[in-house]
C-alpha positions in Angstrom: 207.3 254.5 48.4 204.1 257.1 48.7 202.2 258.1 45.8 203.8 260.5 43.4 207.2 260.2 45.2 209.2 261.0 41.7 207.3 264.1 41.1 207.9 265.4 44.7 211.7 264.9 44.2 211.6 266.4 40.9 209.4 269.4 41.7 211.6 270.2 44.9 215.0 270.0 42.8 216.5 272.9 40.6 213.2 272.3 38.4 211.2 274.3 40.8 214.1 276.9 40.8 214.0 277.3 37.1 210.2 277.9 37.3 210.8 280.5 40.5 213.4 282.2 38.7 211.6 282.6 35.5 207.8 282.9 36.9 207.2 285.9 34.6 208.4 284.2 31.7 206.6 281.3 31.9 203.4 283.5 33.0 203.7 285.2 29.2 204.4 281.7 27.5 201.3 280.2 29.3 199.2 283.2 30.1 196.8 282.6 27.4 195.3 279.7 28.5 194.4 281.0 32.0 191.5 282.9 30.4 190.2 280.1 28.6 190.4 277.9 31.8 188.7 280.5 33.8 185.9 281.1 31.3 185.5 277.5 31.0 185.0 277.4 34.9 182.5 279.8 35.0 183.8 281.1 38.1 181.3 283.3 39.9 182.3 286.3 41.9 181.8 284.2 45.5 183.3 280.9 44.0 185.2 278.6 46.3 188.1 277.4 44.0 190.6 274.8 44.1 193.9 275.3 41.6 195.6 271.7 41.1 199.4 272.1 40.6 199.3 276.0 41.2 203.2 276.3 40.8 203.9 280.0 41.3 200.3 280.9 41.7 199.5 282.9 38.3 196.3 281.0 37.7 195.3 281.1 41.4 195.5 284.8 41.4 193.6 285.5 38.4 191.0 283.4 39.7 190.8 285.1 43.0 190.4 288.5 40.9 187.5 287.0 39.2 186.2 286.0 42.7 186.8 289.0 45.0 184.3 287.5 47.4 185.3 283.9 47.1 188.1 282.0 48.4 191.1 280.4 46.7 193.2 277.2 47.1 196.0 276.6 45.5 198.1 273.3 46.0 201.4 272.2 44.4 204.2 269.4 45.2 206.6 272.3 45.1 207.8 274.3 48.1 210.0 276.7 46.3 207.0 277.6 43.9 204.6 277.7 46.6 206.9 280.2 48.6 207.0 282.2 45.4 203.3 282.2 45.1 202.5 283.4 48.4 204.9 286.4 47.8 203.2 287.1 44.7 200.0 287.0 45.9 200.9 289.3 49.0 202.5 292.0 46.7 199.3 292.1 44.7 197.4 292.4 47.8 195.3 289.4 47.4 193.9 288.2 50.7 191.4 285.4 49.2 194.2 283.1 48.7 195.9 280.0 50.5 198.5 278.0 49.1 199.3 274.6 50.5 201.8 271.8 49.4 199.4 269.2 48.9 199.2 266.3 46.3 196.2 266.3 44.9 195.9 262.5 44.4 195.9 261.8 48.3 195.0 265.1 49.9 192.1 265.3 52.5 190.0 267.9 50.7 186.8 268.9 52.6 184.0 267.2 51.1 182.0 269.2 48.5 183.8 272.5 49.8 184.5 273.3 46.1 182.6 275.1 43.2 185.3 274.5 40.7 188.6 273.1 40.2 191.3 274.5 38.0 194.7 273.6 36.7 197.0 274.9 33.9 198.9 272.1 33.1 199.2 270.5 36.3 197.3 267.4 35.9 199.5 265.2 33.9 201.8 264.2 36.3 199.5 261.4 38.6 200.7 257.9 39.1 197.1 257.0 39.4 195.0 259.5 37.5 191.8 258.0 38.1 192.7 257.8 42.0 193.5 261.6 41.9 190.5 262.9 39.9 188.1 260.8 42.4 189.7 262.7 45.1 189.3 265.9 43.2 185.8 265.3 42.4 185.2 264.4 45.8 186.2 268.4 46.9 183.5 269.5 44.5 179.7 270.2 45.3 177.3 268.5 43.3 177.5 270.1 39.8 180.8 271.7 40.6 182.9 272.0 37.4 186.4 270.8 36.3 188.4 272.9 33.9 191.9 272.1 33.0 194.3 272.7 30.2 196.6 269.5 29.4 199.2 269.4 26.2 198.5 267.2 23.2 200.9 264.6 22.0 204.7 266.0 21.6 204.4 266.0 17.7 201.5 268.5 17.9 203.8 271.0 20.3 206.2 272.5 18.1 207.5 274.6 21.1 209.0 271.4 22.4 209.3 269.0 19.1 211.4 271.7 17.3 214.3 272.1 19.8 214.0 268.4 21.1 214.4 267.1 17.4 217.6 269.5 17.4 219.3 268.1 20.1 218.5 264.7 19.2 221.2 265.1 16.7 223.8 265.2 19.2 222.3 263.2 22.1 220.2 260.2 22.5 216.3 260.9 23.2 215.2 259.5 26.8 212.9 256.5 26.9 209.7 258.4 27.4 208.1 255.3 29.0 204.7 253.6 28.0 201.9 255.7 26.7 200.3 257.8 29.4 203.0 257.6 31.7 203.1 260.8 34.3 204.7 263.5 32.0 203.9 266.8 30.3 202.4 264.9 27.3 200.4 261.8 29.4 197.2 263.4 28.5 197.8 264.0 24.6 195.1 260.7 24.1 191.5 262.8 24.4 190.1 259.5 24.4 192.1 258.3 27.6 191.5 261.7 29.4 187.7 261.2 28.9 187.8 257.7 30.1 189.8 258.7 33.3 187.3 261.5 34.1 184.6 259.3 33.4 186.0 256.7 35.6 186.6 259.4 38.4 182.6 259.8 38.3 182.7 263.1 36.4 180.3 263.6 33.9 179.4 266.1 31.2 182.9 265.6 30.1 183.7 268.0 27.0 187.4 268.1 25.2 188.4 271.4 23.0 191.1 271.4 20.8 193.2 275.0 21.0 196.0 275.5 18.6 197.2 278.9 20.1 200.8 279.5 19.2 202.9 280.4 22.4 206.1 282.5 23.0 208.6 280.1 23.9 209.9 281.5 27.2 208.2 284.5 26.8 209.4 287.7 25.1 212.8 287.6 23.7 215.3 286.9 21.0 216.2 283.1 20.1 219.2 283.9 22.2 217.1 284.1 25.2 214.7 281.4 24.5 217.8 279.1 24.0 219.4 280.1 27.6 215.5 279.4 28.8 215.3 276.0 27.3 218.8 275.2 28.5 217.8 276.0 32.5 214.7 273.2 32.2 214.6 269.9 33.4 214.3 268.5 30.0 217.4 270.1 28.6 219.3 268.9 31.7 218.3 265.4 30.9 218.8 265.3 27.4 222.1 266.8 27.9 223.4 265.2 31.5 225.6 262.7 30.1 226.8 264.6 27.0 230.6 266.0 26.8 230.8 269.9 27.1 231.3 270.8 23.4 228.8 268.0 22.5 226.3 269.9 24.8 227.3 273.1 22.7 226.8 272.2 19.6 223.6 270.6 20.5 222.4 274.1 22.0 223.7 275.7 18.5 221.2 273.4 16.6 218.6 274.5 18.8 219.9 278.2 18.0 219.6 277.4 14.4 216.2 275.4 14.1 214.5 278.2 16.2 215.6 281.5 14.0 212.8 281.0 11.7 210.4 281.4 14.5 211.7 284.7 16.1 209.0 287.3 15.5 209.3 290.7 17.0 207.2 289.7 20.1 209.6 286.6 20.9 209.9 283.0 19.4 206.3 281.8 18.3 205.7 278.1 17.4 202.6 276.1 17.4 201.2 274.5 20.3 198.5 271.9 20.7 196.4 271.9 23.7 193.3 270.2 25.1 190.6 272.4 27.1 188.7 270.0 29.6 186.0 270.4 31.2 183.6 267.9 33.4 181.2 268.2 35.9 180.7 266.1 39.5 
């Protein structure tokens, strides 16, 4: 089996359709981290930048605007999301971007060809994160910067923990696997993250805590947030074996659990993030 085969399958399944259909909602939900990542990467106007797990291209496009004389390469496993990214970049008139279906763990990046590597929640899914970051580091010029955001542990993230616990009253939670298994919260332990980057040959590792709240599913009501969640891979997995009436009761519990977090801007919950930087 090839590296990250399970992730390739997952990110070219229904999950990619949800991210494409709700790209604007995801951008509102996660957009606050883009500025932090780009600031940390200190992208120059002529920078050559690699965006890992670029998805529908929001972070890549933001970086392209900061580097109008530079060159952006966004890589991802998901063909549907990459196709959407190309459409969005073209509509925005950004001509300094290329998007490629690549696995950053195994891709043949040109040696020392990039000034920075960035990622908005796209680096937690590698089967072998040390190999992945070794490969990414090889693409950076000496002194090149890595900057990415990753989630802290599940319990530090209300946006997932609150609805997840509401569903758990009706359906069994899946086995999360061993600590550090590929998934959204694989980089929750900062000591592990530091060890991975150091083993990959990166230096000057800095890990900063970010506790900004986020709007679950972007702007909208509790009902809209529940509908957004219902289409995610996590919800489909949790409710895959549930009878229809059980699934509906679970979603009603989610609605009740989220109600106290509704604001005029949307459903606002706590989020725990590590902002990580390192150098080659």
